[in-house]
Every structure is written in C-alpha cells, then in structure tokens.
Legacy VTK file of the C-alpha trace (Angstrom):
# vtk DataFile Version 3.0
C-alpha trace
ASCII
DATASET POLYDATA
POINTS 126 float
138.559 118.921 97.199
135.670 118.042 95.230
133.694 120.575 92.630
129.708 119.752 92.341
128.110 121.524 89.883
124.373 120.576 89.675
121.720 121.451 86.959
118.021 120.856 85.464
115.952 122.766 87.914
113.227 124.798 86.435
109.526 125.595 87.076
107.493 122.745 86.205
103.552 122.118 86.636
101.940 120.216 89.686
102.360 116.463 88.545
105.315 117.029 86.194
108.639 115.453 86.060
112.247 116.785 86.029
115.363 115.112 86.202
117.946 116.962 87.917
122.286 116.252 87.429
125.235 116.760 89.421
128.774 116.940 87.895
131.404 116.154 89.985
135.325 116.503 89.864
138.562 117.174 91.189
138.946 113.756 92.823
138.014 109.534 92.489
133.673 109.913 91.731
133.618 106.602 92.947
135.139 107.338 96.381
132.019 109.207 97.166
128.798 108.518 98.585
126.158 110.732 96.743
122.961 112.447 98.461
120.368 115.021 97.359
119.118 117.635 99.683
116.686 120.514 99.291
115.748 123.753 101.438
112.519 125.699 101.281
112.358 129.413 101.908
112.273 129.240 105.620
112.925 125.575 106.534
115.689 123.582 107.368
117.891 121.450 104.555
116.204 117.881 104.613
117.298 114.804 103.286
115.758 113.841 99.643
118.218 110.980 98.741
121.183 109.529 98.723
123.147 106.476 96.848
125.938 104.741 98.052
129.437 104.923 95.967
129.221 101.594 94.014
125.147 102.247 93.081
124.147 99.696 94.698
122.290 100.918 97.573
119.831 104.163 97.517
117.938 105.392 100.407
114.521 107.660 100.129
112.944 110.422 102.932
109.559 109.184 102.885
107.915 112.249 101.507
110.048 111.232 97.817
109.644 107.864 98.040
108.192 105.927 94.785
108.053 109.303 92.653
111.847 110.377 92.669
114.763 107.798 91.990
118.422 108.409 91.966
121.206 107.109 90.209
125.040 107.732 89.166
127.659 106.574 86.314
130.630 106.539 88.072
132.315 106.550 84.191
130.662 110.254 83.825
130.866 111.165 87.356
127.202 112.469 87.445
125.396 112.025 90.275
121.504 111.826 88.881
117.784 112.810 90.555
114.506 111.854 88.372
111.534 113.321 89.857
108.227 112.204 88.787
104.649 113.787 90.027
105.592 116.551 91.366
104.044 118.036 93.865
103.857 122.144 94.778
105.124 120.805 98.430
108.465 119.591 96.193
110.004 123.264 95.515
113.074 123.898 97.081
117.038 124.859 95.948
117.822 121.595 95.711
121.830 120.448 96.489
123.847 118.366 95.198
126.620 116.487 98.367
129.466 114.063 98.714
130.453 112.213 101.403
133.840 109.831 101.669
132.475 106.519 101.245
135.568 105.350 104.357
133.076 107.624 107.150
130.758 106.060 108.236
127.766 108.554 108.996
124.235 108.836 108.517
123.549 109.398 104.807
120.295 111.079 105.763
122.270 114.221 107.726
123.772 116.968 105.952
126.707 117.114 108.283
127.648 113.899 106.888
128.604 115.348 103.731
131.864 117.474 103.302
130.984 118.704 99.929
127.991 120.626 98.511
126.968 122.059 94.933
125.671 125.717 94.451
121.907 124.412 94.169
119.637 124.737 92.115
115.827 125.722 91.948
112.794 123.472 91.446
109.841 124.990 91.249
106.221 123.173 91.178
103.315 125.021 90.203
100.090 124.318 91.379
LINES 1 127
126 0 1 2 3 4 5 6 7 8 9 10 11 12 13 14 15 16 17 18 19 20 21 22 23 24 25 26 27 28 29 30 31 32 33 34 35 36 37 38 39 40 41 42 43 44 45 46 47 48 49 50 51 52 53 54 55 56 57 58 59 60 61 62 63 64 65 66 67 68 69 70 71 72 73 74 75 76 77 78 79 80 81 82 83 84 85 86 87 88 89 90 91 92 93 94 95 96 97 98 99 100 101 102 103 104 105 106 107 108 109 110 111 112 113 114 115 116 117 118 119 120 121 122 123 124 125
C-alpha cells in the first residue's frame, strides 16, 4: 500500500501561483511513477501532469503546458506541482496518484494508477 497526502491547495486570484505537494508513505517511493489529475464539478477526472520514477521524464496536458511544472524529491518521498499563471479554468480538486514503474500503462489515464490521495481544492477567482 502507498498512502498519498496532498497539500497546498487554496484560493488564488487569476494569474496567481500555487505549489501543491504530495507526501507518500508505505512503499519505496522511487518505485513509482507519479501523476497529478484534477476534477471540476460535473466533469470527469482529467490528466494534468506526470513524472517518471527517476524524475527524468515529465509529461503535461496541453492545457497546462508552459504554466505548470512537476517535480519530485525521492529523498523526501514527495512530488510537487508548481502552478503559475492560474486561470479560472484551473479550478478543481487536484489529486495525486502513484503507479508502479514496472507497469507499462498510459500515464495520462486514471486507470493506470493504483493509489490516490484524498485531493486538495484549488480555486482561482477571476
């Protein structure tokens, strides 16, 4: 089992920044690829970003490319999502997720991830 706890969400004005953190516990952190997803009211959960277990490969949804940056600190068992130039459309609950690096599945699909955090609310006011 892997336990994931997100933090860093909140209310920010349009154009502002937030940094989300996800602390992992329970298993060896660098055995997992990590992902961030978000879900707005009435919408399906959507891919935001992902990072491979070693931190050398990162992936972004087109909607956040150039504004969001994913990173990880394997020594601290933590993955981050730096969000800049936030827009009202970024308002959602943001979820951290973990996928075994041994499993070859599409990182952009929620079904690829076995473990999920409880989510943290991000609200961008226009």
